[in-house]
ZAMIKE-393021 format. One line per 8 residues: their letters; for each residue x, y, z of C-alpha. Coordinates in pm, whole numbers, plus 50000, padded with zeros to 5 digits. Layout:
# ZAMIKE-393021
a = X:Y:Z ~ ...
# end
This chain:
# ZAMIKE-393021
xxxxxxxx = 59403:56557:22199 ~ 59399:56509:22575 ~ 59094:56714:22679 ~ 59177:56713:23049 ~ 59534:56831:22984 ~ 59406:57112:22754 ~ 59157:57229:23018 ~ 59427:57229:23284
xxxxxxxx = 59673:57409:23055 ~ 59476:57659:22850 ~ 59792:57824:22725 ~ 59975:57506:22623 ~ 60207:57561:22322 ~ 60172:57938:22351 ~ 60478:58167:22360 ~ 60476:58479:22575
xxxxxxxx = 60689:58776:22657 ~ 60634:58984:22971 ~ 60824:59306:23016 ~ 60944:59391:23368 ~ 60876:59034:23479 ~ 61137:58967:23751 ~ 60937:59088:24052 ~ 60607:59219:24177
xxxxxxxx = 60309:59205:23939 ~ 60533:59105:23651 ~ 60667:58800:23832 ~ 60314:58693:23928 ~ 60215:58718:23565 ~ 60513:58517:23446 ~ 60441:58243:23699 ~ 60066:58222:23609
xxxxxxxx = 60124:58218:23236 ~ 60380:57934:23287 ~ 60143:57742:23514 ~ 59886:57766:23236 ~ 60123:57609:22992 ~ 60293:57895:22812 ~ 60666:57925:22745 ~ 60751:58258:22901
xxxxxxxx = 61027:58503:22838 ~ 61055:58812:23054 ~ 61272:59121:23075 ~ 61444:59270:23374 ~ 61682:59558:23432 ~ 61883:59503:23755 ~ 61713:59229:23954 ~ 61924:58952:23807
xxxxxxxx = 61913:58726:24117 ~ 61532:58743:24125 ~ 61519:58677:23750 ~ 61741:58374:23786 ~ 61533:58240:24072 ~ 61214:58284:23877 ~ 61352:58097:23577 ~ 61468:57814:23801
xxxxxxxx = 61128:57797:23979 ~ 60946:57765:23650 ~ 61188:57507:23508 ~ 61172:57306:23822 ~ 60798:57283:23774 ~ 60839:57156:23422 ~ 60787:57484:23237 ~ 60998:57691:23001
xxxxxxxx = 61127:58036:23093 ~ 61386:58281:22965 ~ 61512:58595:23139 ~ 61631:58877:22908 ~ 61814:59175:23039 ~ 61661:59483:22875 ~ 61596:59833:22988 ~ 61251:59942:22868
xxxxxxxx = 61375:60304:22847 ~ 61589:60186:22553 ~ 61375:60127:22245 ~ 61647:59924:22083 ~ 61659:59688:22388 ~ 61280:59648:22386 ~ 61288:59549:22017 ~ 61582:59319:22081
xxxxxxxx = 61399:59146:22364 ~ 61102:59073:22137 ~ 61333:58934:21871 ~ 61519:58719:22132 ~ 61193:58575:22267 ~ 61075:58493:21914 ~ 61405:58327:21828 ~ 61415:58125:22151
xxxxxxxx = 61058:57996:22132 ~ 60983:58002:21760 ~ 60725:58276:21767 ~ 60511:58490:21999 ~ 60149:58464:22085 ~ 60116:58677:22400 ~ 60282:59013:22477 ~ 60233:59159:22818
xxxxxxxx = 60360:59516:22849 ~ 60408:59531:23225 ~ 60726:59734:23277 ~ 60661:60073:23432 ~ 60808:60335:23666 ~ 60654:60601:23887 ~ 60765:60908:24077 ~ 60565:61136:24304
xxxxxxxx = 60726:61472:24220 ~ 60572:61820:24223 ~ 60509:61927:23863 ~ 60727:62239:23898 ~ 61021:62030:24024 ~ 61014:61749:23768 ~ 61350:61692:23609 ~ 61315:61671:23233
xxxxxxxx = 61553:61375:23210 ~ 61327:61193:23449 ~ 61030:61303:23237 ~ 61187:61158:22927 ~ 61264:60828:23106 ~ 60912:60788:23243 ~ 60755:60854:22903 ~ 61004:60612:22740
xxxxxxxx = 60931:60325:22986 ~ 60562:60376:23044 ~ 60446:60465:22696 ~ 60703:60447:22423 ~ 60817:60097:22517 ~ 60461:59976:22488 ~ 60434:60103:22131 ~ 60783:59971:22038
xxxxxxxx = 60707:59626:22173 ~ 60378:59605:21983 ~ 60544:59735:21673 ~ 60803:59454:21692 ~ 60575:59173:21809 ~ 60252:59263:21631 ~ 60351:59162:21272 ~ 60469:58822:21399
xxxxxxxx = 60142:58744:21582 ~ 59886:58513:21425 ~ 59510:58458:21478 ~ 59444:58428:21852 ~ 59739:58652:21950 ~ 59713:58866:22260 ~ 59861:59205:22353 ~ 59791:59290:22719
xxxxxxxx = 59900:59625:22853 ~ 59936:59685:23230 ~ 59827:60040:23287 ~ 59705:60193:23612 ~ 59375:60302:23762 ~ 59555:60630:23819 ~ 59461:60705:23455 ~ 59103:60751:23585
xxxxxxxx = 59139:60820:23954 ~ 59436:60990:24122 ~ 59427:61063:24496 ~ 59789:61188:24505 ~ 59956:61521:24432 ~ 60278:61519:24235 ~ 60157:61240:24012 ~ 60078:61430:23697
xxxxxxxx = 60329:61269:23458 ~ 60257:60911:23571 ~ 59884:60970:23532 ~ 59946:61111:23183 ~ 60148:60813:23068 ~ 59896:60563:23192 ~ 59606:60757:23029 ~ 59813:60744:22712
xxxxxxxx = 59841:60360:22745 ~ 59461:60333:22769 ~ 59422:60542:22452 ~ 59694:60353:22270 ~ 59520:60030:22360 ~ 59191:60133:22198 ~ 59370:60247:21880 ~ 59592:59936:21852
xxxxxxxx = 59289:59708:21904 ~ 59151:59834:21576 ~ 59491:59810:21403 ~ 59555:59449:21500 ~ 59196:59324:21467 ~ 59234:59214:21098 ~ 59500:58969:21218 ~ 59273:58821:21484
xxxxxxxx = 59491:58969:21757 ~ 59326:59136:22058 ~ 59465:59428:22256 ~ 59348:59505:22606 ~ 59448:59722:22907 ~ 59440:59609:23266 ~ 59452:59882:23524 ~ 59561:59777:23875
xxxxxxxx = 59479:59987:24177 ~ 59661:59950:24505 ~ 59850:59622:24482 ~ 60074:59488:24759 ~ 60427:59449:24613 ~ 60779:59513:24731 ~ 60773:59846:24551 ~ 60429:59945:24696
xxxxxxxx = 60383:59748:25018 ~ 60051:59749:25203 ~ 60229:59919:25495 ~ 60395:60182:25272 ~ 60313:60546:25191 ~ 59995:60453:24993 ~ 59840:60286:25298 ~ 59685:60618:25393
xxxxxxxx = 59441:60595:25100 ~ 59337:60234:25141 ~ 59025:60357:25324 ~ 58909:60494:24987 ~ 58892:60140:24849 ~ 58540:59997:24897 ~ 58683:59644:24957 ~ 58907:59793:25223
xxxxxxxx = 59234:59623:25134 ~ 59523:59615:24891 ~ 59496:59373:24601 ~ 59736:59087:24549 ~ 59970:59054:24248 ~ 59815:58712:24181 ~ 59477:58885:24129 ~ 59624:59082:23842
xxxxxxxx = 59790:58773:23703 ~ 59466:58577:23706 ~ 59296:58842:23483 ~ 59598:58848:23253 ~ 59570:58470:23221 ~ 59204:58489:23133 ~ 59251:58764:22877 ~ 59539:58556:22727
xxxxxxxx = 59315:58246:22700 ~ 59091:58140:22416 ~ 58784:58217:22628 ~ 58856:58591:22594 ~ 58862:58597:22218 ~ 58581:58854:22187 ~ 58734:59106:22423 ~ 58945:59377:22259
xxxxxxxx = 59007:59744:22308 ~ 58889:59713:22670 ~ 59021:59875:22986 ~ 58963:59661:23291 ~ 59008:59798:23640 ~ 59133:59570:23917 ~ 59117:59811:24211 ~ 58870:59683:24472
xxxx = 58622:59945:24355 ~ 58850:60233:24430 ~ 58770:60413:24109 ~ 58398:60399:24139
# end
């Protein structure tokens, strides 16, 4: 074994699937896992050009990547994406449930179709993906859910449903950690705060609350990805059922 190579590529020979991986936090996670040596499949819904660019970028750097078109609101598509990733790579070691949607809408104006879609993407898809991938995972497997610090701290009105779905992810994480422990598979929840992405830019509507963050700035997508990479690594083998906030201290 080449020790130097192993140290530089802690996820060498690992197979990963990231939902909602074509842009923003998801794309940063895909890139980082690939940089650390994993073969990475990721799902996308409509951002095909971004998905194709990401695959090409990873392949040009000598990595392996696969883009899978799958709407996380469709349970069948989520299950199919897991199966496609397993077939393409010969297994799955790391599942990152990143896909999510949000809407600031007053509770008394929330359309129930939108309600069902948000619950389907933010919560049901997490369960379905774990249900499909979990039985295929072996000792050292990792399930990493991307929740939101909104589950604990919410400075906005009109955010009741989003907060509820992310709180559900935190609870689901704790329960699944016990369910998958006998396999040697860990399950953890990472909760980003204000992160500068194209969907939530630092100069966007949320900028008004950045003064509530002790570190006084938005986070970077790469800062979420670095924690995902650590939790996915062998060094994090004794961490499970945890919720880890990456929010600049905004929730304290």
